[in-house]
C-alpha positions in Angstrom: -5.1 8.7 -18.0 -3.3 12.0 -17.9 0.5 12.5 -17.5 0.4 13.2 -13.8 -1.4 10.0 -13.0 0.9 8.0 -15.4 4.0 9.4 -13.7 2.6 8.6 -10.3 1.7 5.1 -11.4 5.3 4.6 -12.6 6.7 6.0 -9.4 4.4 3.8 -7.3 5.2 0.7 -9.4 8.8 1.2 -8.3 7.6 1.9 -4.7 5.8 -1.4 -4.8 9.0 -3.2 -5.6 10.3 -2.1 -2.2 8.4 -5.0 -0.8 11.6 -7.0 -1.6 13.2 -5.5 1.5 10.9 -6.9 4.1 10.4 -10.1 2.1 14.1 -10.7 1.8 14.5 -10.2 5.5 11.7 -12.6 6.2 12.7 -15.4 3.9 16.5 -15.1 3.4 18.2 -13.4 6.4 18.9 -15.4 9.5 19.5 -12.5 11.8 18.7 -8.8 12.2 22.4 -7.7 12.2 23.0 -9.0 8.7 20.0 -7.1 7.3 21.0 -3.9 9.1 24.5 -4.1 7.5 23.0 -4.6 4.0 20.5 -1.7 4.4 23.2 0.6 5.9 25.4 -0.2 3.0 22.7 0.6 0.5 21.8 3.8 2.4 25.5 5.0 2.4 25.7 4.4 -1.3 22.4 6.3 -1.8 23.6 9.3 0.2 26.8 9.5 -1.8 24.8 9.3 -5.0 22.4 12.0 -3.8 25.3 14.3 -2.9 27.1 13.6 -6.2 23.8 14.2 -8.1 23.3 17.6 -6.4 26.9 18.7 -7.2 27.6 17.1 -10.6 25.9 18.5 -13.7 26.5 15.3 -15.8 24.9 13.0 -13.2 22.1 15.5 -12.6 21.4 15.6 -16.3 21.4 11.8 -16.4 18.8 11.7 -13.7 16.8 14.4 -15.5 16.9 12.5 -18.8 15.9 9.1 -17.4 13.9 9.7 -14.2 12.5 13.2 -14.7 9.0 11.8 -15.3 8.9 10.1 -11.9 10.7 12.8 -9.8 8.7 15.3 -7.9 9.5 19.0 -8.2 11.3 19.2 -4.9 13.5 16.3 -5.9 14.4 17.9 -9.2 15.5 21.0 -7.3 17.9 19.0 -5.2 16.0 17.4 -2.3 16.6 13.8 -1.3 14.7 11.4 -3.5 12.0 9.0 -2.3 14.3 6.0 -3.0 16.8 7.1 -0.4 14.1 7.8 2.1 12.9 4.2 1.6 16.2 2.9 2.8 16.2 5.3 5.7 12.8 4.1 6.7 13.7 0.4 6.2 16.9 0.7 8.2 15.3 2.4 11.2 12.2 0.2 11.1 14.3 -3.0 11.2 16.6 -1.5 13.8 14.1 -0.1 16.2 11.0 -2.4 15.9 11.0 -6.1 16.9 10.3 -8.9 14.5 7.8 -9.6 12.9 6.2 -6.2 13.4 8.9 -4.5 11.4 8.4 -6.8 8.4 4.6 -6.3 8.1 4.8 -2.5 8.7 7.3 -2.3 5.8 4.9 -4.2 3.6 2.2 -1.8 4.6 4.4 1.0 3.3 5.3 -0.6 0.0 1.9 -2.1 -0.8 -0.7 -0.2 1.2 0.8 3.2 0.4 1.0 2.3 -3.3 -2.7 1.4 -3.5 -3.7 4.5 -1.5 -1.8 6.8 -3.9 -3.0 5.2 -7.2 -6.6 4.8 -6.2 -6.6 8.2 -4.6 -5.5 9.8 -7.8 -7.7 7.7 -10.1 -10.8 8.1 -8.0 -10.3 11.2 -5.8 -13.4 11.0 -3.6 -13.6 13.1 -0.4 -10.4 15.1 -0.1 -8.5 14.9 3.2 -5.9 17.6 2.8 -3.6 16.4 0.0 -4.9 12.8 0.3 -8.3 11.3 -0.3 -10.6 9.0 1.7 -11.0 6.7 -1.3 -7.2 6.2 -1.4 -7.0 5.7 2.3 -9.7 3.0 2.2 -8.0 1.3 -0.7 -4.7 1.3 1.2 -6.3 0.0 4.3 -7.9 -2.9 2.4 -4.6 -3.7 0.8 -2.9 -3.7 4.2 -5.6 -6.1 5.5 -4.9 -8.4 2.6 -1.2 -8.5 3.4 -2.2 -9.7 6.9 -4.2 -12.6 5.3 -1.6 -13.6 2.8 1.7 -13.5 4.7 2.3 -16.3 7.1 3.4 -14.3 10.1 2.8 -14.7 13.8 0.6 -11.7 14.4 -3.0 -11.8 15.3 -5.4 -10.3 12.8 -6.6 -7.8 15.5 -3.1 -6.4 15.6 -2.9 -6.3 11.8 -6.1 -4.2 11.7 -4.6 -1.8 14.1 -1.4 -1.6 12.2 -3.2 -1.1 8.9 -5.3 1.7 10.3 -2.3 3.4 11.8 -0.4 3.1 8.5 -3.2 4.9 6.6 -3.8 7.4 9.4 -0.2 8.5 9.3 -0.3 8.5 5.5 -3.1 11.1 5.7 -1.4 13.4 8.2 0.8 16.2 6.9 3.8 15.3 9.0 7.2 16.9 8.5 8.8 13.4 8.4 8.9 11.6 5.1 6.1 9.0 4.6 8.7 6.3 3.9 10.0 6.8 7.5 6.8 7.7 9.4 4.4 5.0 8.1 6.4 1.9 8.9 7.8 3.2 12.2 4.4 4.4 13.7 2.6 1.4 12.3 5.2 -1.0 13.6 5.4 0.6 17.0 1.6 0.6 17.4 1.4 -3.1 16.7 4.3 -4.0 18.9 3.1 -2.0 22.0 -0.5 -3.2 21.5 0.8 -6.8 21.5 2.3 -6.2 24.9 -1.0 -5.3 26.5 -3.4 -7.9 25.0 
């Protein structure tokens, strides 16, 4: 396994741990407002940390020494890191999309996107821009498995639509960060489809 794949695996292993956000909301929070307050607090902290990182040499060096192998080039040059975008996506997904569609769409992001990235790099069959068909299929299957495992009141027909939309958005070269676009578009597609069936 070359260094690029190793670094991406490490990055996506952390990305996978983001499943704690929707799972915490599902199992431990009694209402949406409490979860929004927690996510907003983390997001404010992340933004301050990002600003400080960009303007403080010592903190910038600390990030370079400890997280350089996981950071993408644009992040090393001062752009907002994926970790902060995760909280942006989670906050707006919880805020804008009704339960339980927000929960499962965030799981699609953390688990489906992780499988898509790792399988796509390890077995890069049929390029789709910067993505691969093999990765997208792996991510789609992972999303379908989420729908089977988690005990949530969504029909499997809706899960299939949400999984497809999550991977479709993952392929598109949108200007919006994946951590925001995937859960929001996937969640909205499931919610609106549920209104018409």
